[in-house]
C-alpha positions in Angstrom: 27.6 -2.0 -54.4 29.6 0.8 -52.5 26.3 2.2 -51.2 25.2 -1.2 -49.9 28.6 -1.7 -48.2 28.4 1.8 -46.5 24.9 1.0 -45.2 26.1 -2.3 -43.9 28.9 -0.6 -42.0 26.5 2.0 -40.6 24.1 -0.7 -39.4 27.0 -2.7 -37.8 28.2 0.4 -36.0 24.7 1.2 -34.7 24.3 -2.3 -33.5 27.6 -2.1 -31.6 26.6 1.2 -29.9 23.2 -0.1 -28.9 24.6 -3.3 -27.4 27.2 -1.3 -25.5 24.6 0.8 -23.7 24.1 -0.6 -20.2 20.5 -1.1 -19.1 20.1 -1.0 -15.3 17.4 -2.5 -13.2 17.3 -2.0 -9.4 18.5 -5.0 -7.5 17.4 -5.4 -3.9 19.1 -6.7 -0.8 17.4 -9.7 0.9 17.3 -10.9 4.5 18.6 -14.4 5.1 17.2 -17.1 7.4 19.8 -19.9 7.5 17.9 -21.9 10.1 14.9 -22.4 7.8 11.4 -21.2 7.3 9.1 -24.2 7.0 7.4 -23.7 10.3 8.5 -20.2 11.1 6.9 -17.8 8.6 4.3 -15.2 7.7 0.8 -16.7 7.1 -1.3 -13.6 6.1 -1.1 -9.9 5.4 -4.1 -7.6 5.3 -4.8 -3.9 4.9 -8.5 -3.7 5.6 -9.1 -0.1 4.5 -8.3 -1.0 0.9 -9.7 -4.5 1.0 -6.2 -6.1 0.7 -5.8 -9.7 1.9 -2.9 -12.0 0.9 -2.3 -15.5 2.4 0.6 -17.9 2.3 0.1 -21.6 1.9 2.4 -24.1 3.7 5.5 -24.9 1.7 5.7 -21.5 -0.1 8.0 -19.8 2.4 10.8 -19.6 -0.2 9.1 -20.0 -3.6 6.7 -17.1 -3.2 8.8 -14.4 -1.7 8.6 -12.3 -4.8 5.0 -11.0 -4.9 5.8 -7.7 -6.6 3.1 -8.6 -9.2 0.6 -8.0 -6.4 -0.1 -4.2 -6.4 -1.6 -2.3 -3.4 -3.0 1.1 -4.1 -2.4 3.6 -1.3 -2.8 7.4 -0.8 -0.5 9.7 1.0 -1.5 11.2 4.4 -4.2 8.5 4.9 -4.3 6.4 8.0 -4.1 2.7 7.2 -4.0 -0.5 9.4 -1.7 -3.4 8.6 -2.3 -6.9 10.1 0.5 -9.5 9.8 0.0 -13.0 11.0 3.0 -15.1 11.9 3.5 -18.6 13.2 5.8 -20.4 15.7 6.9 -17.5 18.0 8.1 -14.9 15.4 7.3 -11.2 15.0 7.5 -9.1 11.9 8.4 -5.8 10.2 7.1 -3.7 7.3 9.0 -1.2 5.3 8.7 0.6 1.9 11.7 1.7 -0.2 10.5 5.3 -0.9 13.8 6.4 -2.6 14.0 3.2 -4.7 17.7 2.6 -3.8 17.5 -1.2 -3.2 17.2 -1.2 0.5 14.8 -0.3 3.3 17.2 1.3 5.8 16.8 5.0 5.0 15.0 7.4 7.4 11.2 7.0 7.3 11.2 3.7 5.4 10.5 1.4 8.3 6.7 1.9 8.9 5.9 -1.0 11.2 8.2 -2.7 13.8 5.9 -4.1 16.5 7.1 -5.5 19.8 7.4 -9.3 20.0 4.5 -11.1 21.6 5.3 -14.6 22.9 2.5 -16.6 21.3 2.9 -19.5 18.9 0.5 -17.9 16.4 0.1 -14.1 16.6 -1.4 -11.4 14.4 0.5 -8.1 14.7 -1.6 -5.0 14.1 -0.6 -1.4 13.7 -1.2 1.9 11.9 0.9 3.4 9.1 0.8 6.4 6.8 2.5 7.2 3.5 4.2 10.6 4.0 2.9 13.5 1.9 6.4 14.0 0.5 6.2 10.7 -1.4 5.6 11.2 -5.1 3.0 9.1 -7.0 4.4 5.9 -8.4 5.4 2.3 -7.7 7.5 1.4 -4.7 8.6 -2.0 -3.2 7.1 -3.0 0.2 8.8 -5.7 2.3 7.4 -7.7 5.1 9.8 -9.9 7.1 10.1 -12.0 10.2 12.1 -10.6 13.1 12.5 -11.2 16.9 11.5 -14.3 18.8 12.8 -17.4 17.0 14.0 -15.1 14.2 16.4 -13.3 16.5 17.2 -9.6 16.5 19.0 -9.5 13.2 22.7 -8.9 12.4 24.7 -6.9 11.6 21.9 -4.3 11.8 19.1 -5.2 14.2 15.5 -5.1 12.7 16.8 -4.4 9.2 14.8 -5.7 6.3 18.1 -6.9 4.9 19.7 -8.5 8.0 20.6 -12.1 8.8 18.2 -13.8 11.2 17.7 -17.3 12.4 14.2 -18.7 11.5 11.7 -17.0 9.3 11.0 -15.7 5.8 10.1 -12.5 3.9 7.9 -11.3 1.0 7.8 -8.2 -1.3 4.8 -6.4 -2.7 4.4 -3.4 -5.0 2.8 -0.3 -3.5 1.3 2.1 -6.0 1.1 5.6 -4.4 -1.7 7.4 -6.1 -2.0 11.0 -7.2 -4.0 13.0 -4.6 -7.6 13.8 -5.4 -7.6 17.1 -7.3 -10.1 19.5 -5.8 -10.7 23.2 -6.0 -13.2 23.1 -3.2 -13.9 25.7 -0.5 -12.7 24.3 2.8 -15.8 24.0 5.0 -16.6 22.3 8.3 -20.4 22.4 8.0 -21.1 18.8 7.0 -20.7 15.6 9.0 -21.2 12.0 8.1 -21.8 8.9 10.2 -21.3 6.1 11.0 -17.7 6.0 10.0 -16.8 3.2 9.3 -20.1 2.4 7.6 -21.7 -0.9 6.8 -24.6 -0.1 4.5 -26.3 3.3 5.2 -24.3 6.5 5.3 -26.0 9.6 6.9 -25.0 13.1 5.9 -26.0 16.2 7.8 -25.2 19.7 6.7 -26.0 23.2 7.8 -26.5 24.2 4.2 -28.9 22.7 1.6 -27.3 19.7 -0.1 -27.6 19.9 -3.9 -25.7 16.6 -4.6 -23.3 14.0 -3.2 -20.6 12.4 -5.2 -18.9 9.2 -4.1 -15.3 8.5 -5.2 -13.2 5.4 -4.7 -9.6 5.7 -3.5 -8.4 6.1 -7.1 -10.5 9.2 -7.5 -13.0 7.5 -9.8 -16.5 8.8 -9.5 -18.8 5.9 -8.6 -22.1 7.5 -7.8 -23.9 10.9 -7.9 -26.8 11.3 -5.5 -29.3 14.2 -5.7 -31.2 14.8 -2.4 -34.5 16.7 -2.6 -33.2 20.1 -1.4 -32.5 18.9 2.1 -29.9 19.6 4.7 -29.8 15.9 5.6 -29.7 12.8 3.5 -28.9 9.1 3.6 -27.0 7.1 1.0 -27.2 3.3 0.7 -23.9 1.6 0.0 -24.3 -2.2 0.2 -22.7 -2.7 -3.2 -19.4 -1.0 -2.2 -16.5 -3.3 -1.4 -14.6 -2.6 1.8 -12.1 0.3 1.5 -11.6 4.0 1.7 -14.0 6.4 -0.2 -14.6 10.1 -0.4 -18.0 11.8 -0.2 -18.0 15.1 -2.0 -20.9 17.1 -0.6 -22.0 19.9 -2.9 -24.2 22.6 -1.3 -25.5 26.0 -2.3 -22.6 27.6 -0.4 -19.6 25.5 -1.5 -18.2 22.0 -1.6 -16.7 19.7 1.1 -15.0 16.4 0.8 -15.0 13.9 3.6 -13.2 10.5 3.6 -15.0 7.5 5.0 -14.4 3.8 5.4 -16.7 1.1 4.1 -16.3 -2.1 6.2 
């Protein structure tokens, strides 16, 4: 009986300790649009290099702001293009919370703040790059309306957490990938074209090509081609989806990796 009583006390103490331990999850600031968003909103976001397209139906400007279940895989030091379509004379911004502190106002986190263009419906296009200093992992991306009918934003202009007039915002998850691990000799003897490519990729080298490996942006090997001891070869790629790929050219003098875009 005493043994059971002691065990009961130990279990009760353990339960008290466990329930007393705080569990933290990062909370995020949000911009506000007190004038409404029904007709002033984001309609589509695309990043063509990774085949990402996400659209917004009418009537979802508040109910579908949290899209963090949608994951976008990106690499560091790679040039990407973002296209954000807006309606009713509003512009946009894009930022990523690289230090995961719940806001997007730290240095280097605002990646796309285009100038307002006074059109009712406008697609804003611009380049962005994930810095090489960013560790692999998941980060929150925010896209929000600013300028035009949205206003400049207060108290901090252009902030992803400011108060605006008309508009809305949405959040995604960006998965920054581990860089491709290579132990290759750095060469400059090979070239590929066209880039971007539609169906047929041509590879020319000053050395004899032994094989060509095609990797996707996750570093997964998709194909291994074996030319017939030639310095030039073509690879047909009609089955690849649009995105960024790497061609690893293996020759009798070393290896070279070249990124290309499938459109």
